[in-house]
DRENMAR-248559 format. One record per residue (C-alpha): residue number from 1; residue in one letter; x, y, z. Coordinates in pm, whole numbers, plus 32768, in hexadecimal, padded with zeros to 4 digits. Example, Ala and Ser with C-alpha at 12.3 -4.5 7.8 and 13.67 -1.06 7.14 Angstrom:
! residues 2
<r><nr>1</nr><rest>a</rest><px>84CE</px><py>7E3E</py><pz>830C</pz></r>
<r><nr>2</nr><rest>s</rest><px>8557</px><py>7F96</py><pz>82CA</pz></r>
This chain:
! residues 236
<r><nr>1</nr><rest>x</rest><px>D8AB</px><py>840F</py><pz>820C</pz></r>
<r><nr>2</nr><rest>x</rest><px>D8E0</px><py>8415</py><pz>8098</pz></r>
<r><nr>3</nr><rest>x</rest><px>DA36</px><py>83DD</py><pz>8002</pz></r>
<r><nr>4</nr><rest>x</rest><px>DAF3</px><py>8516</py><pz>7FA7</pz></r>
<r><nr>5</nr><rest>x</rest><px>DB2A</px><py>853A</py><pz>7E2D</pz></r>
<r><nr>6</nr><rest>x</rest><px>DC72</px><py>85B1</py><pz>7D9A</pz></r>
<r><nr>7</nr><rest>x</rest><px>DBDA</px><py>8705</py><pz>7D46</pz></r>
<r><nr>8</nr><rest>x</rest><px>DB7E</px><py>8740</py><pz>7EB0</pz></r>
<r><nr>9</nr><rest>x</rest><px>DCD7</px><py>86D8</py><pz>7F29</pz></r>
<r><nr>10</nr><rest>x</rest><px>DD6E</px><py>87C4</py><pz>7E28</pz></r>
<r><nr>11</nr><rest>x</rest><px>DC9C</px><py>88E1</py><pz>7EAE</pz></r>
<r><nr>12</nr><rest>x</rest><px>DD0E</px><py>888D</py><pz>800F</pz></r>
<r><nr>13</nr><rest>x</rest><px>DE7B</px><py>8895</py><pz>7FA8</pz></r>
<r><nr>14</nr><rest>x</rest><px>DE4F</px><py>89DC</py><pz>7EEB</pz></r>
<r><nr>15</nr><rest>x</rest><px>DDA2</px><py>8A7D</py><pz>8015</pz></r>
<r><nr>16</nr><rest>x</rest><px>DEB0</px><py>8A0F</py><pz>8108</pz></r>
<r><nr>17</nr><rest>x</rest><px>DFC6</px><py>8A79</py><pz>801D</pz></r>
<r><nr>18</nr><rest>x</rest><px>DF33</px><py>8BD3</py><pz>7FDE</pz></r>
<r><nr>19</nr><rest>x</rest><px>DEE6</px><py>8C1D</py><pz>814A</pz></r>
<r><nr>20</nr><rest>x</rest><px>E042</px><py>8BAB</py><pz>81B0</pz></r>
<r><nr>21</nr><rest>x</rest><px>E11F</px><py>8C46</py><pz>80A4</pz></r>
<r><nr>22</nr><rest>x</rest><px>E080</px><py>8DA1</py><pz>8094</pz></r>
<r><nr>23</nr><rest>x</rest><px>E0AC</px><py>8DF1</py><pz>8209</pz></r>
<r><nr>24</nr><rest>x</rest><px>E209</px><py>8D55</py><pz>8207</pz></r>
<r><nr>25</nr><rest>x</rest><px>E270</px><py>8E2B</py><pz>80DE</pz></r>
<r><nr>26</nr><rest>x</rest><px>E1EA</px><py>8F67</py><pz>8185</pz></r>
<r><nr>27</nr><rest>x</rest><px>E2A5</px><py>8F1C</py><pz>82C7</pz></r>
<r><nr>28</nr><rest>x</rest><px>E3E4</px><py>8EED</py><pz>81FE</pz></r>
<r><nr>29</nr><rest>x</rest><px>E3A7</px><py>9043</py><pz>8160</pz></r>
<r><nr>30</nr><rest>x</rest><px>E373</px><py>90DD</py><pz>82BA</pz></r>
<r><nr>31</nr><rest>x</rest><px>E4B7</px><py>9046</py><pz>833D</pz></r>
<r><nr>32</nr><rest>x</rest><px>E58D</px><py>909C</py><pz>820F</pz></r>
<r><nr>33</nr><rest>x</rest><px>E4F0</px><py>91F4</py><pz>81E1</pz></r>
<r><nr>34</nr><rest>x</rest><px>E56F</px><py>9271</py><pz>8332</pz></r>
<r><nr>35</nr><rest>x</rest><px>E6AD</px><py>91A2</py><pz>834F</pz></r>
<r><nr>36</nr><rest>x</rest><px>E77D</px><py>91B5</py><pz>8427</pz></r>
<r><nr>37</nr><rest>x</rest><px>E668</px><py>9248</py><pz>8501</pz></r>
<r><nr>38</nr><rest>x</rest><px>E59D</px><py>9113</py><pz>84AE</pz></r>
<r><nr>39</nr><rest>x</rest><px>E4AD</px><py>9139</py><pz>85D3</pz></r>
<r><nr>40</nr><rest>x</rest><px>E41F</px><py>928F</py><pz>8577</pz></r>
<r><nr>41</nr><rest>x</rest><px>E315</px><py>9213</py><pz>8483</pz></r>
<r><nr>42</nr><rest>x</rest><px>E2D1</px><py>90DA</py><pz>8552</pz></r>
<r><nr>43</nr><rest>x</rest><px>E2E6</px><py>910B</py><pz>86CB</pz></r>
<r><nr>44</nr><rest>x</rest><px>E27A</px><py>9274</py><pz>86FB</pz></r>
<r><nr>45</nr><rest>x</rest><px>E110</px><py>92E1</py><pz>871C</pz></r>
<r><nr>46</nr><rest>x</rest><px>E04A</px><py>9354</py><pz>85E9</pz></r>
<r><nr>47</nr><rest>x</rest><px>E13B</px><py>92C6</py><pz>84E8</pz></r>
<r><nr>48</nr><rest>x</rest><px>E10B</px><py>9218</py><pz>8397</pz></r>
<r><nr>49</nr><rest>x</rest><px>E109</px><py>90D3</py><pz>8460</pz></r>
<r><nr>50</nr><rest>x</rest><px>DFDF</px><py>9156</py><pz>8524</pz></r>
<r><nr>51</nr><rest>x</rest><px>DF24</px><py>919E</py><pz>83E1</pz></r>
<r><nr>52</nr><rest>x</rest><px>DF6F</px><py>9040</py><pz>8360</pz></r>
<r><nr>53</nr><rest>x</rest><px>DEF6</px><py>8F9E</py><pz>84A2</pz></r>
<r><nr>54</nr><rest>x</rest><px>DDB9</px><py>9070</py><pz>84A2</pz></r>
<r><nr>55</nr><rest>x</rest><px>DD73</px><py>9005</py><pz>833B</pz></r>
<r><nr>56</nr><rest>x</rest><px>DD9F</px><py>8E93</py><pz>8390</pz></r>
<r><nr>57</nr><rest>x</rest><px>DCC1</px><py>8EAC</py><pz>84C5</pz></r>
<r><nr>58</nr><rest>x</rest><px>DBB2</px><py>8F6C</py><pz>840A</pz></r>
<r><nr>59</nr><rest>x</rest><px>DBB4</px><py>8E6F</py><pz>82EE</pz></r>
<r><nr>60</nr><rest>x</rest><px>DB95</px><py>8D55</py><pz>83EC</pz></r>
<r><nr>61</nr><rest>x</rest><px>DA6A</px><py>8DFE</py><pz>848E</pz></r>
<r><nr>62</nr><rest>x</rest><px>D9C2</px><py>8E27</py><pz>833A</pz></r>
<r><nr>63</nr><rest>x</rest><px>DA06</px><py>8CB9</py><pz>82E6</pz></r>
<r><nr>64</nr><rest>x</rest><px>D966</px><py>8C4E</py><pz>8430</pz></r>
<r><nr>65</nr><rest>x</rest><px>D832</px><py>8D1A</py><pz>83E2</pz></r>
<r><nr>66</nr><rest>x</rest><px>D830</px><py>8C8F</py><pz>8281</pz></r>
<r><nr>67</nr><rest>x</rest><px>D82F</px><py>8B33</py><pz>8318</pz></r>
<r><nr>68</nr><rest>x</rest><px>D70C</px><py>8B99</py><pz>83F8</pz></r>
<r><nr>69</nr><rest>x</rest><px>D64D</px><py>8C12</py><pz>82C5</pz></r>
<r><nr>70</nr><rest>x</rest><px>D69B</px><py>8ACB</py><pz>8212</pz></r>
<r><nr>71</nr><rest>x</rest><px>D612</px><py>8A08</py><pz>833A</pz></r>
<r><nr>72</nr><rest>x</rest><px>D4D2</px><py>8AD1</py><pz>832D</pz></r>
<r><nr>73</nr><rest>x</rest><px>D49E</px><py>8ABD</py><pz>81B6</pz></r>
<r><nr>74</nr><rest>x</rest><px>D4DD</px><py>8945</py><pz>81A8</pz></r>
<r><nr>75</nr><rest>x</rest><px>D402</px><py>88F0</py><pz>82D4</pz></r>
<r><nr>76</nr><rest>x</rest><px>D526</px><py>88A6</py><pz>83BF</pz></r>
<r><nr>77</nr><rest>x</rest><px>D49D</px><py>896D</py><pz>84DF</pz></r>
<r><nr>78</nr><rest>x</rest><px>D533</px><py>88DE</py><pz>861B</pz></r>
<r><nr>79</nr><rest>x</rest><px>D688</px><py>8986</py><pz>860F</pz></r>
<r><nr>80</nr><rest>x</rest><px>D63A</px><py>8ADA</py><pz>8579</pz></r>
<r><nr>81</nr><rest>x</rest><px>D66B</px><py>8B6F</py><pz>86D1</pz></r>
<r><nr>82</nr><rest>x</rest><px>D7C4</px><py>8AD3</py><pz>86EF</pz></r>
<r><nr>83</nr><rest>x</rest><px>D836</px><py>8B71</py><pz>85A8</pz></r>
<r><nr>84</nr><rest>x</rest><px>D79E</px><py>8CC0</py><pz>8605</pz></r>
<r><nr>85</nr><rest>x</rest><px>D848</px><py>8CB5</py><pz>875A</pz></r>
<r><nr>86</nr><rest>x</rest><px>D997</px><py>8C55</py><pz>86C3</pz></r>
<r><nr>87</nr><rest>x</rest><px>D97D</px><py>8D68</py><pz>85BE</pz></r>
<r><nr>88</nr><rest>x</rest><px>D92D</px><py>8E66</py><pz>86CF</pz></r>
<r><nr>89</nr><rest>x</rest><px>DA60</px><py>8DF2</py><pz>878E</pz></r>
<r><nr>90</nr><rest>x</rest><px>DB45</px><py>8E25</py><pz>8664</pz></r>
<r><nr>91</nr><rest>x</rest><px>DAA2</px><py>8F73</py><pz>8619</pz></r>
<r><nr>92</nr><rest>x</rest><px>DAE9</px><py>8FE4</py><pz>877E</pz></r>
<r><nr>93</nr><rest>x</rest><px>DC54</px><py>8F79</py><pz>875B</pz></r>
<r><nr>94</nr><rest>x</rest><px>DC5F</px><py>903C</py><pz>8614</pz></r>
<r><nr>95</nr><rest>x</rest><px>DBE3</px><py>9178</py><pz>86C4</pz></r>
<r><nr>96</nr><rest>x</rest><px>DCCF</px><py>913D</py><pz>87E7</pz></r>
<r><nr>97</nr><rest>x</rest><px>DDF6</px><py>9121</py><pz>86FB</pz></r>
<r><nr>98</nr><rest>x</rest><px>DD94</px><py>9250</py><pz>862A</pz></r>
<r><nr>99</nr><rest>x</rest><px>DD4C</px><py>933B</py><pz>874D</pz></r>
<r><nr>100</nr><rest>x</rest><px>DE38</px><py>92A2</py><pz>8850</pz></r>
<r><nr>101</nr><rest>x</rest><px>DD16</px><py>927E</py><pz>8945</pz></r>
<r><nr>102</nr><rest>x</rest><px>DDBB</px><py>9199</py><pz>8A42</pz></r>
<r><nr>103</nr><rest>x</rest><px>DEFE</px><py>9264</py><pz>8A31</pz></r>
<r><nr>104</nr><rest>x</rest><px>DE3B</px><py>93A1</py><pz>8A80</pz></r>
<r><nr>105</nr><rest>x</rest><px>DD90</px><py>92F8</py><pz>8BA7</pz></r>
<r><nr>106</nr><rest>x</rest><px>DEDF</px><py>9275</py><pz>8C20</pz></r>
<r><nr>107</nr><rest>x</rest><px>DF9F</px><py>93BB</py><pz>8BFB</pz></r>
<r><nr>108</nr><rest>x</rest><px>DE87</px><py>94A6</py><pz>8C61</pz></r>
<r><nr>109</nr><rest>x</rest><px>DDF2</px><py>93ED</py><pz>8D88</pz></r>
<r><nr>110</nr><rest>x</rest><px>DE90</px><py>92A4</py><pz>8DF5</pz></r>
<r><nr>111</nr><rest>x</rest><px>E007</px><py>92E8</py><pz>8DE4</pz></r>
<r><nr>112</nr><rest>x</rest><px>DFFF</px><py>943E</py><pz>8E93</pz></r>
<r><nr>113</nr><rest>x</rest><px>DF48</px><py>9399</py><pz>8FB6</pz></r>
<r><nr>114</nr><rest>x</rest><px>E034</px><py>926E</py><pz>8FC0</pz></r>
<r><nr>115</nr><rest>x</rest><px>DF1B</px><py>9175</py><pz>8F80</pz></r>
<r><nr>116</nr><rest>x</rest><px>DFBA</px><py>9025</py><pz>8F33</pz></r>
<r><nr>117</nr><rest>x</rest><px>DF98</px><py>8EAF</py><pz>8F6E</pz></r>
<r><nr>118</nr><rest>x</rest><px>E06D</px><py>8E54</py><pz>909F</pz></r>
<r><nr>119</nr><rest>x</rest><px>E182</px><py>8D51</py><pz>9085</pz></r>
<r><nr>120</nr><rest>x</rest><px>E18E</px><py>8D5A</py><pz>8F08</pz></r>
<r><nr>121</nr><rest>x</rest><px>E2A6</px><py>8DF9</py><pz>8E36</pz></r>
<r><nr>122</nr><rest>x</rest><px>E1AE</px><py>8EEA</py><pz>8D99</pz></r>
<r><nr>123</nr><rest>x</rest><px>E1CA</px><py>9065</py><pz>8D9E</pz></r>
<r><nr>124</nr><rest>x</rest><px>E0A4</px><py>9129</py><pz>8E32</pz></r>
<r><nr>125</nr><rest>x</rest><px>DF7D</px><py>9130</py><pz>8D42</pz></r>
<r><nr>126</nr><rest>x</rest><px>E012</px><py>902F</py><pz>8C54</pz></r>
<r><nr>127</nr><rest>x</rest><px>DF1B</px><py>8F21</py><pz>8CB4</pz></r>
<r><nr>128</nr><rest>x</rest><px>DDFE</px><py>8F91</py><pz>8BCF</pz></r>
<r><nr>129</nr><rest>x</rest><px>DE6B</px><py>8EAB</py><pz>8AB4</pz></r>
<r><nr>130</nr><rest>x</rest><px>DE74</px><py>8D8F</py><pz>8BAF</pz></r>
<r><nr>131</nr><rest>x</rest><px>DD05</px><py>8DD7</py><pz>8BF5</pz></r>
<r><nr>132</nr><rest>x</rest><px>DCC0</px><py>8DC6</py><pz>8A7D</pz></r>
<r><nr>133</nr><rest>x</rest><px>DD79</px><py>8C7B</py><pz>8A70</pz></r>
<r><nr>134</nr><rest>x</rest><px>DCB2</px><py>8BE4</py><pz>8B8F</pz></r>
<r><nr>135</nr><rest>x</rest><px>DB68</px><py>8C4F</py><pz>8AEF</pz></r>
<r><nr>136</nr><rest>x</rest><px>DBD4</px><py>8BBC</py><pz>89A1</pz></r>
<r><nr>137</nr><rest>x</rest><px>DC42</px><py>8A70</py><pz>8A36</pz></r>
<r><nr>138</nr><rest>x</rest><px>DB04</px><py>8A59</py><pz>8B05</pz></r>
<r><nr>139</nr><rest>x</rest><px>DA35</px><py>8A8C</py><pz>89C8</pz></r>
<r><nr>140</nr><rest>x</rest><px>DAF8</px><py>8989</py><pz>8901</pz></r>
<r><nr>141</nr><rest>x</rest><px>DA36</px><py>8856</py><pz>8974</pz></r>
<r><nr>142</nr><rest>x</rest><px>D8EF</px><py>88FC</py><pz>890B</pz></r>
<r><nr>143</nr><rest>x</rest><px>D983</px><py>8964</py><pz>87BA</pz></r>
<r><nr>144</nr><rest>x</rest><px>DA35</px><py>8820</py><pz>8758</pz></r>
<r><nr>145</nr><rest>x</rest><px>D8FE</px><py>8776</py><pz>86C1</pz></r>
<r><nr>146</nr><rest>x</rest><px>D918</px><py>8872</py><pz>85A6</pz></r>
<r><nr>147</nr><rest>x</rest><px>DA40</px><py>87AF</py><pz>851D</pz></r>
<r><nr>148</nr><rest>x</rest><px>D9DB</px><py>8646</py><pz>8552</pz></r>
<r><nr>149</nr><rest>x</rest><px>D98A</px><py>861E</py><pz>83E0</pz></r>
<r><nr>150</nr><rest>x</rest><px>DADA</px><py>869E</py><pz>8364</pz></r>
<r><nr>151</nr><rest>x</rest><px>DC12</px><py>8625</py><pz>8414</pz></r>
<r><nr>152</nr><rest>x</rest><px>DD07</px><py>86FA</py><pz>8350</pz></r>
<r><nr>153</nr><rest>x</rest><px>DC4A</px><py>8836</py><pz>83AE</pz></r>
<r><nr>154</nr><rest>x</rest><px>DC46</px><py>87C3</py><pz>8518</pz></r>
<r><nr>155</nr><rest>x</rest><px>DDBD</px><py>877F</py><pz>851A</pz></r>
<r><nr>156</nr><rest>x</rest><px>DE07</px><py>88DC</py><pz>8496</pz></r>
<r><nr>157</nr><rest>x</rest><px>DD25</px><py>8983</py><pz>8595</pz></r>
<r><nr>158</nr><rest>x</rest><px>DDB4</px><py>88BB</py><pz>86B9</pz></r>
<r><nr>159</nr><rest>x</rest><px>DF16</px><py>8905</py><pz>8643</pz></r>
<r><nr>160</nr><rest>x</rest><px>DEB2</px><py>8A74</py><pz>864D</pz></r>
<r><nr>161</nr><rest>x</rest><px>DE40</px><py>8A47</py><pz>87B4</pz></r>
<r><nr>162</nr><rest>x</rest><px>DF91</px><py>89B5</py><pz>8816</pz></r>
<r><nr>163</nr><rest>x</rest><px>E05C</px><py>8AC7</py><pz>876D</pz></r>
<r><nr>164</nr><rest>x</rest><px>DF75</px><py>8BD4</py><pz>87FC</pz></r>
<r><nr>165</nr><rest>x</rest><px>DFAA</px><py>8B52</py><pz>895D</pz></r>
<r><nr>166</nr><rest>x</rest><px>E123</px><py>8B68</py><pz>892E</pz></r>
<r><nr>167</nr><rest>x</rest><px>E107</px><py>8CC8</py><pz>889E</pz></r>
<r><nr>168</nr><rest>x</rest><px>E02B</px><py>8D3E</py><pz>89BE</pz></r>
<r><nr>169</nr><rest>x</rest><px>E11B</px><py>8CB2</py><pz>8AC2</pz></r>
<r><nr>170</nr><rest>x</rest><px>E23E</px><py>8D60</py><pz>8A16</pz></r>
<r><nr>171</nr><rest>x</rest><px>E17A</px><py>8EA5</py><pz>8A03</pz></r>
<r><nr>172</nr><rest>x</rest><px>E11A</px><py>8E98</py><pz>8B74</pz></r>
<r><nr>173</nr><rest>x</rest><px>E278</px><py>8E41</py><pz>8BF2</pz></r>
<r><nr>174</nr><rest>x</rest><px>E32C</px><py>8F63</py><pz>8C96</pz></r>
<r><nr>175</nr><rest>x</rest><px>E459</px><py>8FA7</py><pz>8BB7</pz></r>
<r><nr>176</nr><rest>x</rest><px>E4CE</px><py>90E9</py><pz>8C5B</pz></r>
<r><nr>177</nr><rest>x</rest><px>E5F7</px><py>9035</py><pz>8CF5</pz></r>
<r><nr>178</nr><rest>x</rest><px>E67E</px><py>8FDB</py><pz>8B9D</pz></r>
<r><nr>179</nr><rest>x</rest><px>E766</px><py>90AF</py><pz>8ACB</pz></r>
<r><nr>180</nr><rest>x</rest><px>E6C9</px><py>9196</py><pz>89CC</pz></r>
<r><nr>181</nr><rest>x</rest><px>E73E</px><py>90BA</py><pz>88AE</pz></r>
<r><nr>182</nr><rest>x</rest><px>E6A4</px><py>8F83</py><pz>8948</pz></r>
<r><nr>183</nr><rest>x</rest><px>E560</px><py>903E</py><pz>898F</pz></r>
<r><nr>184</nr><rest>x</rest><px>E545</px><py>909F</py><pz>8821</pz></r>
<r><nr>185</nr><rest>x</rest><px>E58F</px><py>8F3C</py><pz>87B0</pz></r>
<r><nr>186</nr><rest>x</rest><px>E493</px><py>8EA5</py><pz>88A4</pz></r>
<r><nr>187</nr><rest>x</rest><px>E383</px><py>8F97</py><pz>883A</pz></r>
<r><nr>188</nr><rest>x</rest><px>E3C9</px><py>8F57</py><pz>86CA</pz></r>
<r><nr>189</nr><rest>x</rest><px>E3B6</px><py>8DDE</py><pz>86F7</pz></r>
<r><nr>190</nr><rest>x</rest><px>E277</px><py>8E04</py><pz>87C4</pz></r>
<r><nr>191</nr><rest>x</rest><px>E1CF</px><py>8ED5</py><pz>86B5</pz></r>
<r><nr>192</nr><rest>x</rest><px>E232</px><py>8DD7</py><pz>85A9</pz></r>
<r><nr>193</nr><rest>x</rest><px>E1A2</px><py>8CBB</py><pz>867C</pz></r>
<r><nr>194</nr><rest>x</rest><px>E066</px><py>8D86</py><pz>86AB</pz></r>
<r><nr>195</nr><rest>x</rest><px>E043</px><py>8DAB</py><pz>8533</pz></r>
<r><nr>196</nr><rest>x</rest><px>E084</px><py>8C37</py><pz>84FC</pz></r>
<r><nr>197</nr><rest>x</rest><px>DF6E</px><py>8BE5</py><pz>85F3</pz></r>
<r><nr>198</nr><rest>x</rest><px>DE81</px><py>8CD5</py><pz>8544</pz></r>
<r><nr>199</nr><rest>x</rest><px>DECD</px><py>8C3E</py><pz>83EF</pz></r>
<r><nr>200</nr><rest>x</rest><px>DE8F</px><py>8ADF</py><pz>8478</pz></r>
<r><nr>201</nr><rest>x</rest><px>DD42</px><py>8B52</py><pz>8507</pz></r>
<r><nr>202</nr><rest>x</rest><px>DCE7</px><py>8BEA</py><pz>83B6</pz></r>
<r><nr>203</nr><rest>x</rest><px>DD42</px><py>8AA7</py><pz>8303</pz></r>
<r><nr>204</nr><rest>x</rest><px>DC79</px><py>89D6</py><pz>83FA</pz></r>
<r><nr>205</nr><rest>x</rest><px>DB43</px><py>8AAB</py><pz>83C1</pz></r>
<r><nr>206</nr><rest>x</rest><px>DB6A</px><py>8AC7</py><pz>8247</pz></r>
<r><nr>207</nr><rest>x</rest><px>DBA4</px><py>8951</py><pz>821C</pz></r>
<r><nr>208</nr><rest>x</rest><px>DA6B</px><py>8904</py><pz>82E6</pz></r>
<r><nr>209</nr><rest>x</rest><px>D9A1</px><py>89FF</py><pz>821C</pz></r>
<r><nr>210</nr><rest>x</rest><px>DA2A</px><py>8975</py><pz>80D5</pz></r>
<r><nr>211</nr><rest>x</rest><px>D9BF</px><py>8818</py><pz>813E</pz></r>
<r><nr>212</nr><rest>x</rest><px>D862</px><py>8897</py><pz>8196</pz></r>
<r><nr>213</nr><rest>x</rest><px>D822</px><py>893C</py><pz>8047</pz></r>
<r><nr>214</nr><rest>x</rest><px>D8AE</px><py>8820</py><pz>7F73</pz></r>
<r><nr>215</nr><rest>x</rest><px>D7FB</px><py>86FA</py><pz>801A</pz></r>
<r><nr>216</nr><rest>x</rest><px>D68B</px><py>869F</py><pz>8048</pz></r>
<r><nr>217</nr><rest>x</rest><px>D5EB</px><py>86FE</py><pz>8196</pz></r>
<r><nr>218</nr><rest>x</rest><px>D5DB</px><py>8590</py><pz>8204</pz></r>
<r><nr>219</nr><rest>x</rest><px>D759</px><py>8584</py><pz>81F8</pz></r>
<r><nr>220</nr><rest>x</rest><px>D794</px><py>86D4</py><pz>82A2</pz></r>
<r><nr>221</nr><rest>x</rest><px>D6F5</px><py>86A3</py><pz>83F4</pz></r>
<r><nr>222</nr><rest>x</rest><px>D841</px><py>86F1</py><pz>849A</pz></r>
<r><nr>223</nr><rest>x</rest><px>D83E</px><py>8858</py><pz>841F</pz></r>
<r><nr>224</nr><rest>x</rest><px>D6DA</px><py>88A3</py><pz>847E</pz></r>
<r><nr>225</nr><rest>x</rest><px>D648</px><py>8797</py><pz>855D</pz></r>
<r><nr>226</nr><rest>x</rest><px>D51F</px><py>86BD</py><pz>850C</pz></r>
<r><nr>227</nr><rest>x</rest><px>D460</px><py>86EE</py><pz>83CA</pz></r>
<r><nr>228</nr><rest>x</rest><px>D2FF</px><py>8768</py><pz>8414</pz></r>
<r><nr>229</nr><rest>x</rest><px>D1E5</px><py>867B</py><pz>83AC</pz></r>
<r><nr>230</nr><rest>x</rest><px>D12C</px><py>86DC</py><pz>826B</pz></r>
<r><nr>231</nr><rest>x</rest><px>D01E</px><py>87DE</py><pz>82A7</pz></r>
<r><nr>232</nr><rest>x</rest><px>D0A4</px><py>8843</py><pz>83FD</pz></r>
<r><nr>233</nr><rest>x</rest><px>D14A</px><py>8986</py><pz>8465</pz></r>
<r><nr>234</nr><rest>x</rest><px>D249</px><py>8938</py><pz>8572</pz></r>
<r><nr>235</nr><rest>x</rest><px>D2B9</px><py>8A9F</py><pz>8570</pz></r>
<r><nr>236</nr><rest>x</rest><px>D169</px><py>8B27</py><pz>85ED</pz></r>
């Protein structure tokens, strides 16, 4: 791996700063804009927070597909499928967030029939995000080679995994026994954690992509696998 020049490190810092401060500033606007009913633009469905999360997820999906294109154009064929799969996963989460797909399945089919996971403090139908989490964690071992060339990108992505797990567990937990005020607070915190996880995922993908397009193919095998031999077409 080549050493990282100061210009590259500056780009990394600028990327992290921009993708952190812009969402944080928007969340502050959402909270202050409806104060003292701070939860209304955060915890409810189809709110400004929803639009922000959809934008982050969609951008992450595009960055994954951009990384897949970079792998193809630079002859790094082995992991194109990983980036395409990861991008499709984020795009599905984007659609789910925008159109409340799992909430519609829960409220329209699962909850009315009392379908739940026994022995867990989860309301009927609230286990769909747990299924998403299990699929994501099961895919992680296959996806991790994408970040072996860039440790900072890997650390951001794995931090996103940890925060996402916490957010999913909070979302699935049955809070109906809590007071209304505590329910609103819990849902607001959960949505903020969800956004933090999404931003960390975005940073992990963008940092890996930045590394791929600013380094020679021989140094970027972690983002796209093994460089194809000259004159061969590993993608055929």
